[in-house]
TORDRENKE-698358 format. One record per residue: residue in one letter; x, y, z of N, C-alpha, C in turn. Coordinates in steps of 0.1 Angstrom, whole numbers, padded with zeros to 4 digits, always signed. Atoms other than C-alpha are relative to their C-alpha. Layout:
<nodes>
AXYZXYZXYZ;...
</nodes>
This chain:
<nodes>
M+0014-0004-0002+0083-0879-0399-0007+0005-0013;S+0006-0004+0012+0058-0876-0428-0009+0014+0002;L+0007-0014-0002+0046-0838-0432-0013+0000-0007;T+0014-0001+0004+0009-0842-0438-0005+0014+0001;P+0005-0013-0002-0012-0811-0442-0004+0003+0014;D+0004-0003-0014-0024-0815-0406+0013+0003+0008;L-0013-0003-0007+0013-0816-0394+0005+0013-0004;L-0005-0012+0005+0022-0787-0415-0008+0012+0007;A+0009-0011-0007-0008-0766-0400+0005+0000+0014;L-0004+0001-0014+0003-0778-0365+0015+0007+0001;G-0013-0005+0000+0039-0768-0375+0000+0017+0000;A+0002-0013+0001+0027-0733-0384-0004+0006+0014;I+0003-0003-0013+0011-0731-0349+0012+0000+0010;W-0012+0001-0008+0043-0742-0333+0009+0012-0003;Y-0010-0010+0003+0064-0716-0351-0005+0013+0004;V+0005-0013-0005+0040-0687-0343+0002+0001+0015;A-0003+0000-0015+0043-0697-0306+0014+0001+0003;F-0014-0002-0002+0080-0701-0308+0006+0013-0003;L-0003-0012+0004+0085-0669-0326-0004+0011+0011;F+0005-0009-0011+0064-0649-0301+0007-0002+0013;S-0005+0003-0013+0078-0666-0271+0015+0005+0001;T-0014-0003+0001+0115-0661-0281+0001+0016-0001;T-0002-0014+0002+0109-0625-0293-0003+0007+0014;L+0003-0006-0013+0092-0617-0259+0011-0001+0010;H-0012+0003-0009+0120-0633-0240+0012+0010-0002;E-0011-0010+0003+0147-0612-0258-0003+0014+0002;A+0005-0013-0001+0126-0581-0258+0000+0004+0015;A+0000-0002-0014+0123-0584-0220+0015+0002+0005;H-0014-0002-0002+0162-0587-0217+0003+0014-0005;A-0004-0012+0005+0166-0557-0239-0006+0012+0007;F+0006-0010-0006+0141-0536-0222+0004+0002+0015;A-0007-0001-0014+0155-0544-0187+0013+0006+0000;S-0013-0005+0000+0190-0537-0197-0001+0015-0003;F+0002-0013+0002+0178-0504-0212-0004+0009+0012;R+0005-0007-0011+0160-0493-0181+0011+0000+0011;L-0011+0001-0011+0191-0504-0159+0012+0006-0004;G-0011-0008+0003+0215-0483-0178+0009-0005-0012;D-0008+0005+0010+0227-0503-0208-0009+0001-0013;P+0008-0001+0011+0212-0491-0241+0005-0008-0013;T-0005+0008+0011+0231-0516-0264-0011-0007-0007;A+0010+0007+0008+0201-0537-0272-0010+0009-0006;Y+0009-0010+0005+0179-0507-0276+0004+0006-0013;H-0005-0006+0011+0202-0492-0301-0001-0012-0013;G+0001+0011+0009+0201-0526-0319-0014-0004-0004;G+0014+0003+0004+0163-0526-0322-0006-0011+0008;Q+0005+0013-0006+0158-0555-0298-0011+0003+0011;V+0011-0002-0010+0134-0536-0274-0013+0002-0009;S+0011+0001+0009+0106-0546-0297-0007-0014+0000;L+0007+0012+0002+0079-0572-0301-0002-0004-0015;N-0002+0003+0014+0086-0571-0338+0011-0011-0001;P-0011+0010+0001+0104-0604-0345+0011+0003-0009;L-0010-0002+0010+0123-0591-0374+0014+0003+0005;P-0014-0003-0005+0152-0574-0355+0007-0013+0007;H-0005+0012-0008+0155-0607-0334+0005-0011-0010;V-0003+0010+0012+0155-0629-0366+0012+0004-0007;R-0013-0004+0007+0181-0608-0383+0012-0002+0008;R-0010+0003-0009+0202-0612-0353+0004-0014+0001;E-0002+0015-0002+0199-0650-0350-0008-0008-0010;P+0008+0007+0010+0185-0663-0383+0000-0016+0002;L-0002+0014-0001+0199-0698-0377-0010-0005+0012;G+0007+0004-0012+0184-0701-0341-0015+0003+0000;M+0013-0003+0000+0151-0685-0349-0008-0004-0014;V+0006+0005+0012+0144-0699-0384+0004-0014-0004;A-0004+0014+0005+0164-0728-0395-0001-0011+0010;V+0001+0010-0011+0168-0748-0363-0014-0004+0004;P+0015+0004-0002+0131-0746-0353-0007-0008-0010;L+0007+0007+0011+0119-0756-0386+0005-0014-0002;I-0006+0013+0001+0144-0785-0389-0003-0009+0012;S+0004+0007-0013+0137-0796-0353-0014-0006-0001;Y+0014+0005+0001+0100-0798-0360-0001-0010-0011;A+0001+0010+0010+0104-0817-0392+0006-0013+0004;L-0006+0012-0005+0127-0842-0375-0007-0007+0012;G+0005+0005-0012+0110-0845-0341-0014+0004+0004;G+0013-0003-0003+0076-0829-0341-0001+0011+0010;W+0001-0010-0010+0085-0801-0317+0012+0010-0004;M-0011-0011+0004+0107-0769-0319+0008+0004+0011;F-0009-0007-0008+0137-0756-0303+0009+0008-0008;G-0009-0010+0008+0161-0728-0312+0006+0009+0011;W-0005-0010-0009+0176-0697-0297-0001+0014-0006;A+0000-0013+0005+0177-0660-0299+0011+0007+0010;S-0009-0007-0008+0200-0633-0283-0002+0015+0000;A+0000-0014+0001+0201-0597-0273+0014+0005+0004;P-0014-0005-0004+0234-0577-0272+0000+0008+0013;Y-0002-0009-0013+0247-0560-0240+0015+0004+0001;D-0014-0006-0002+0278-0541-0229+0006-0008+0011;P-0007+0007-0010+0301-0564-0210+0006+0009+0011;E-0006-0009-0010+0317-0535-0193-0011+0005+0010;W+0012-0003-0009+0283-0524-0180-0003-0010+0010;S+0002+0012-0009+0278-0559-0167+0011-0002+0011;M-0012+0000-0009+0312-0558-0150-0002+0011+0012;R+0001-0011-0009+0304-0525-0133-0012-0001+0008;H+0013+0002-0007+0268-0535-0123-0004-0014+0000;P+0003+0013+0002+0267-0572-0118-0015-0003+0005;R+0014+0003-0006+0233-0572-0098-0010+0005-0011;R+0009-0004+0011+0217-0551-0127+0001-0010-0012;S-0001+0011+0010+0231-0577-0151-0008-0012+0003;G+0007+0011-0005+0215-0604-0130-0015+0002-0002;L+0014-0003+0003+0181-0586-0132-0003-0001-0014;M+0002+0001+0014+0185-0582-0169-0001-0015-0005;A+0001+0013+0003+0191-0619-0172-0013-0007+0005;L+0012+0007-0005+0161-0628-0151-0012+0004-0007;A+0013-0006+0007+0137-0606-0172-0004-0010-0011;G+0005+0008+0012+0137-0631-0201-0007-0013+0005;P+0008+0011-0005+0126-0662-0182-0012+0004+0007;L+0013-0005-0005+0101-0641-0163-0010+0003-0010;A+0009-0003+0010+0086-0631-0196-0006-0013-0005;N+0005+0013+0004+0083-0668-0205-0011-0005+0011;L+0010+0004-0011+0066-0675-0170-0013+0007-0002;S+0012-0008+0001+0041-0647-0177-0009-0006-0011;L+0007+0007+0011+0031-0666-0210-0006-0013+0006;V+0005+0013-0006+0027-0698-0190-0012+0003+0008;L+0011-0005-0008+0004-0680-0166-0012+0005-0008;V+0011-0005+0008-0016-0662-0192-0007-0012-0008;S+0006+0010+0008-0021-0692-0214-0008-0011+0009;G+0008+0009-0009-0029-0714-0183-0014+0006+0004;V+0013-0007-0004-0056-0689-0172-0010-0001-0011;V+0009+0000+0011-0071-0689-0207-0005-0015-0002;I+0003+0014-0001-0070-0727-0207-0011-0004+0010;R+0009+0003-0011-0088-0730-0174-0013+0007-0002;L+0012-0007+0003-0114-0704-0185-0007-0007-0011;G+0006+0009+0011-0120-0725-0217-0005-0012+0005;L+0005+0013-0006-0124-0757-0197-0012+0003+0008;G+0011-0004-0008-0147-0739-0173-0012+0004-0008;L+0011-0004+0009-0169-0725-0201-0005-0011-0009;G+0004+0010+0009-0171-0758-0219+0006+0002-0015;W-0006-0002+0013-0150-0745-0249+0010-0012-0003;F-0011+0009+0001-0122-0770-0243-0004-0012+0008;G+0002+0012-0008-0121-0806-0230+0013-0007+0001;L-0013+0006-0001-0093-0829-0220+0000-0011-0012;P-0001+0009+0011-0080-0851-0248-0003-0016+0005;T+0004+0013-0004-0095-0886-0247+0009-0011-0005;D-0009+0009+0006-0068-0904-0266+0014+0002+0006;S-0014-0002-0005-0033-0890-0259+0002+0015+0001;F-0004-0014-0002-0017-0859-0244+0014+0003-0007;G-0013-0004+0006+0012-0840-0259+0003+0015+0003;L-0003-0014-0003+0030-0806-0256-0010+0008-0008;D+0009-0009+0008+0006-0793-0283-0014-0006+0001;R+0013+0006-0001-0024-0813-0271-0004-0002+0015;L+0004+0001-0015-0031-0804-0234-0015+0002+0001;V+0014-0001+0001-0067-0796-0244-0004-0001-0014;T+0006+0000+0014-0090-0801-0274-0013+0009+0000;A+0011-0007+0002-0118-0781-0287-0013-0009+0001;S+0012+0007-0001-0152-0793-0276-0008-0002-0013;G+0009+0001+0012-0169-0786-0308+0009-0001-0013;G-0009+0001+0012-0139-0791-0331+0000+0013-0008;G+0000-0012+0008-0134-0768-0360+0010+0010+0002;P-0012-0009-0001-0113-0736-0359+0005+0001+0015;M-0005+0000-0014-0112-0738-0320+0010-0010+0003;E-0010+0008-0003-0090-0767-0323+0015+0006-0003;G-0012-0008+0002-0063-0742-0336+0004+0007+0012;L-0002-0008-0012-0068-0721-0306+0005-0010+0011;A-0005+0010-0010-0065-0752-0283+0014-0004-0002;A-0014+0004+0003-0033-0763-0300+0009+0013+0004;L-0008-0012-0003-0018-0727-0298+0002+0002+0015;L-0001-0003-0014-0026-0723-0261+0008-0012+0007;S-0008+0012-0006-0012-0759-0254+0015+0003-0002;V-0014-0003+0004+0020-0750-0272+0006+0011+0008;L-0004-0011-0007+0023-0716-0255+0004-0004+0014;F-0002+0004-0015+0019-0732-0220+0012-0009+0000;S-0011+0011-0002+0043-0762-0225+0013+0007-0005;L-0012-0006+0005+0069-0743-0247+0006+0009+0010;N-0006-0010-0010+0072-0714-0222+0004-0005+0013;L-0004+0007-0013+0074-0737-0193+0014-0006-0002;I-0014+0006+0004+0104-0755-0210+0009+0012+0000;L-0009-0011+0001+0119-0720-0218+0004+0006+0014;F-0002-0006-0012+0115-0707-0184+0010-0009+0009;V-0007+0010-0009+0129-0739-0165+0014-0001-0007;F-0013+0002+0005+0158-0744-0190+0010+0012+0001;N-0009-0012+0000+0170-0709-0192+0005+0004+0015;L-0004-0003-0014+0172-0707-0154+0010-0010+0007;L-0011+0009-0005+0196-0737-0151+0013+0008+0000;P-0012-0009-0003+0228-0722-0137+0013-0004-0007;F-0012+0004+0007+0251-0732-0165+0002+0010-0011;P-0002-0009+0011+0267-0708-0191-0002-0008-0013;P+0003-0014+0001+0256-0695-0215-0015+0003+0004;L+0013-0002-0003+0221-0698-0201-0002+0011+0011;D+0003-0011-0008+0204-0670-0182+0003-0002+0015;G-0001+0002-0016+0206-0687-0148+0014+0002+0004;S-0014-0003-0003+0244-0684-0150+0003+0014+0004;T-0001-0014-0003+0240-0647-0149-0009+0004+0012;V+0009-0003-0011+0210-0646-0125+0007-0002+0014;I-0008+0002-0012+0234-0660-0099+0007+0012+0006;Q-0006-0012-0005+0250-0626-0096-0008+0008+0009;L+0009-0007-0010+0220-0614-0077+0003-0003+0014;V-0003+0005-0014+0234-0633-0046+0014+0000+0002;L-0014-0001-0001+0271-0627-0053+0005+0013+0004;S-0007-0013-0004+0294-0599-0039+0004+0006-0014;D-0005-0006+0012+0305-0574-0065+0013-0004-0004;S-0013+0004+0004+0341-0583-0063-0001-0015-0005;F-0001+0013+0004+0333-0620-0067-0007-0002-0013;S+0007+0001+0013+0309-0614-0095+0008+0004-0013;R-0009-0004+0010+0336-0597-0115+0009-0012-0004;K-0009+0012+0002+0359-0627-0112-0008-0011-0006;Y+0008+0011+0007+0330-0650-0120-0003+0003-0014;Q+0003-0003+0014+0321-0631-0151+0012-0002-0009;E-0012+0003+0007+0357-0633-0163+0002-0015-0003;M-0001+0014+0000+0356-0670-0157-0010-0005-0011;M+0011+0004+0009+0323-0674-0176+0001+0003-0014;R-0002-0004+0014+0336-0657-0208+0009-0011-0007;Q-0008+0011+0007+0357-0689-0215-0010-0007-0010;P+0009+0007+0010+0342-0704-0248-0004-0014+0003;M+0002+0015-0003+0347-0740-0236-0010-0002+0011;L+0010+0001-0010+0326-0733-0206-0014+0000-0004;A+0014-0001+0007+0296-0723-0227-0003-0013-0006;L+0003+0013+0006+0299-0755-0247-0003-0011+0011;A+0002+0010-0011+0302-0776-0216-0013+0002+0008;G+0012-0003-0008+0274-0758-0198-0013-0004-0008;I+0011+0005+0008+0250-0766-0228-0001-0014+0001;L+0002+0015+0000+0258-0802-0228-0004-0004+0014;V+0005+0004-0012+0254-0804-0190-0015+0003+0003;A+0015-0004-0002+0221-0785-0190-0009-0009-0008;W+0008+0010+0008+0208-0807-0219-0001-0014+0007;K+0001+0014-0008+0216-0839-0198-0009+0001+0011;L+0007-0001-0013+0201-0826-0166-0015+0005-0001;F+0013-0007+0001+0171-0809-0181-0012-0010+0002;G+0010+0010-0001+0149-0840-0184-0004-0003+0014;P+0003+0004-0014+0151-0853-0148-0006+0013+0008;I+0003-0012-0008+0147-0816-0135-0014+0004-0005;F+0013-0006+0006+0117-0807-0159-0011-0009+0003;R+0010+0009-0001+0097-0838-0155-0010+0003+0012;P+0008-0003-0012+0085-0832-0119-0007+0014-0001;I+0006-0012+0002+0079-0796-0127-0011+0000-0009;L+0011+0001+0010+0058-0804-0157-0012-0007+0007;S+0010+0008-0006+0039-0829-0137-0007+0009+0011;T+0006-0010-0011+0032-0802-0109-0008+0010-0008;A+0008-0009+0009+0021-0777-0136-0012-0005-0006;M+0013+0006+0006-0003-0801-0152-0010-0003+0011;G+0010+0002-0011-0017-0809-0118-0008+0012+0003;L+0006-0012-0002-0024-0773-0113-0010+0004-0011;L+0008-0003+0012-0037-0768-0147-0013-0008-0001;Y+0012+0009+0001-0062-0797-0144-0007-0002+0013;A+0006+0002-0013-0070-0793-0107-0015+0002+0000;G+0014-0001+0000-0107-0800-0101-0008-0004-0013;I+0007+0003+0012-0114-0810-0137+0000-0015-0002;G+0003+0014+0001-0129-0844-0141+0006-0006-0015;T-0004+0006+0013-0116-0868-0169-0011-0007-0006;
</nodes>
């Protein structure tokens, strides 16, 4: 991909959205665990919307991989993490499940907020539907062009990226959040055995590979439904 000035500007928008989305996701994990009795992430500085503590913990997943993936494919992916006490998780499996759920719910909140702003902009005539091609960063365009195009792109990326993060992280495969959220419906005794099994390193590798393979077929109808809701009643 040739990195033209326009693509570099769009890359900056992608990175701002990625950095904010992953920071909010991990801060939600950290805040939930703190309120539920595990201060590990709090003492590590992760109960914060400042991205620096999260970047220092995962520089590869929050800086290098997102920038490389954009340069190669035109969109960003990466990862971040918040520390927790595994003994606390063993003692309180349902609290651990709630802590895991907090991250995806933070992403869902950004989907809803950006979707509401997009709908407001469409209703007020600030935005219009793309006349040529849609994309993850091109759900709407600015009616008058200019600086509003940057806002339209940012809202588009926030909506689509956070929908991806919400759905992907809820897949029930380790090490994704969904594999811990399952503990909300398991008995305490089974949850402890389950957690011991989930700590096997090879399961995490296998889980990522299976989740990556299944994500496309699962995500496509969800994206289609979300887009239908986003554009409901809007003429083309």
